[in-house]
C-alpha positions in Angstrom: -0.3 0.3 0.2 1.3 3.5 -1.2 1.2 6.5 1.3 -1.9 9.2 0.3 -0.4 11.5 -2.4 -2.0 14.1 -0.2 1.4 13.7 2.4 3.7 11.8 0.0 6.0 14.8 -0.6 6.5 15.1 3.0 8.9 12.3 2.4 12.6 13.2 2.5 14.9 14.6 5.0 14.2 18.2 6.2 16.9 20.6 8.3 16.3 23.7 9.8 15.5 25.7 12.9 13.0 27.0 15.4 12.3 29.1 18.7 10.3 28.3 21.5 8.1 29.9 23.6 5.7 29.1 26.4 4.3 31.2 29.6 6.3 29.2 32.1 9.4 29.2 30.5 12.1 31.3 28.9 12.4 32.1 25.4 15.1 29.3 23.4 15.8 29.0 19.6 16.9 25.5 18.1 18.6 23.7 15.4 16.4 20.6 13.9 16.0 17.5 11.7 12.8 15.9 10.7 12.7 12.8 8.4 9.3 11.4 7.0 10.2 7.8 5.5 7.6 5.6 3.4 7.5 2.8 5.0 5.3 0.9 2.7 2.4 0.4 4.8 0.6 3.4 3.6 2.0 4.7 6.7 4.8 7.7 7.1 7.7 6.9 9.8 8.2 10.6 11.4 11.3 11.4 13.1 11.9 14.9 14.5 14.9 15.9 16.4 15.8 19.5 17.6 19.0 20.6 19.6 20.8 23.7 20.9 22.8 25.6 18.2 25.0 26.8 21.3 26.0 23.7 22.8 24.1 20.9 20.9 22.4 19.2 23.9 18.9 17.5 22.5 16.2 20.0 23.6 13.7 17.4 21.9 12.8 14.2 20.2 9.8 12.5 18.9 9.0 9.9 16.8 5.5 8.3 15.0 3.5 7.4 12.0 1.4 9.6 9.9 -1.7 8.3 7.9 -3.7 10.1 5.3 -6.8 9.3 3.7 -8.0 10.4 -0.2 -10.8 12.3 1.4 -8.0 14.5 3.1 -8.2 13.2 6.7 -4.8 13.0 8.5 -4.2 10.8 11.6 -0.8 11.4 13.3 0.3 9.1 16.7 3.7 10.7 18.3 5.6 9.3 20.9 8.2 11.6 22.8 10.3 10.9 26.0 7.5 9.8 28.8 4.6 11.4 26.6 2.4 9.9 23.8 0.1 12.4 21.6 -2.5 11.0 18.8 -4.4 13.9 16.9 -6.6 13.9 13.5 -7.3 16.8 11.0 -7.3 17.6 7.5 -4.5 17.8 4.8 -5.5 20.3 2.0 -3.6 22.2 -0.5 -0.2 21.7 1.5 -1.8 22.7 4.8 -2.0 20.3 7.6 -3.8 21.0 10.5 -4.0 18.5 13.3 -5.4 18.6 17.0 -5.1 16.2 19.8 -7.7 13.6 20.4 -5.8 12.0 23.3 -2.3 12.1 25.0 -0.7 10.4 27.7 2.3 10.7 30.2 4.5 8.8 32.7 3.6 9.5 36.1 7.0 11.4 36.2 6.3 13.4 33.5 4.3 16.7 33.5 1.1 16.8 31.3 0.4 17.8 28.0 -2.9 17.8 28.1 -4.0 19.1 24.6 -1.8 20.2 21.5 -2.5 22.0 17.9 -0.4 21.2 15.0 0.1 23.3 11.8 2.2 22.5 8.9 2.5 24.3 5.6 4.5 22.9 2.9 5.4 25.2 0.0 7.7 23.2 -2.8 10.8 22.3 -0.5 10.1 24.4 2.8 8.3 22.9 5.7 6.9 25.5 8.0 5.1 24.8 11.5 3.4 25.9 14.3 2.8 23.6 17.6 0.6 24.8 20.3 0.0 23.0 23.7 -2.2 23.0 27.0 -0.6 21.6 30.0 -1.7 21.2 33.7 -0.3 24.6 34.6 -1.6 26.7 31.1 -5.2 25.4 30.5 -5.7 27.1 26.8 -3.5 25.5 23.8 -0.9 28.4 23.6 1.9 28.6 20.9 5.3 26.9 22.2 7.1 26.0 19.0 7.4 27.5 15.5 9.7 26.0 12.8 10.7 26.4 9.2 12.9 23.5 7.8 14.2 22.7 4.0 14.5 19.6 2.0 18.0 18.6 1.8 19.0 16.5 -1.4 18.8 12.9 -1.0 21.5 11.2 -2.2 20.9 8.7 -5.5 20.0 5.2 -4.4 22.9 2.7 -4.5 22.8 -0.1 -6.9 
């Protein structure tokens, strides 16, 4: 089964930078890499890793699966260290908008009780915004904004 053409253009490796803010933390900047891989089941495997431009320490790591239907419904499952998120929404004309339908967390993690993600694909540029609500900030509030560019993929060997 192949990936739905509405999200197939995401396949590849992307690099760029972003910034974070939230009412209970200091603003910060980061560099990142995002990968989407067609795993052959109709799903895209997803991996995002962000690090500090100054020291290189990892600030964020998440992985998951993306799936879309021909009608433009998109479903995303994501795992982060000690947290999970299931989101659904729409994809149309390069705009992907999803909201969480379920979240989970380990007992030692602060809960993210709701999230919203918006991605805009424009050729070889992908921009995004991430909003979240937590136990301390009740309404979904902007947390991350980023922009990544597709890297040239090496030709297949063989």
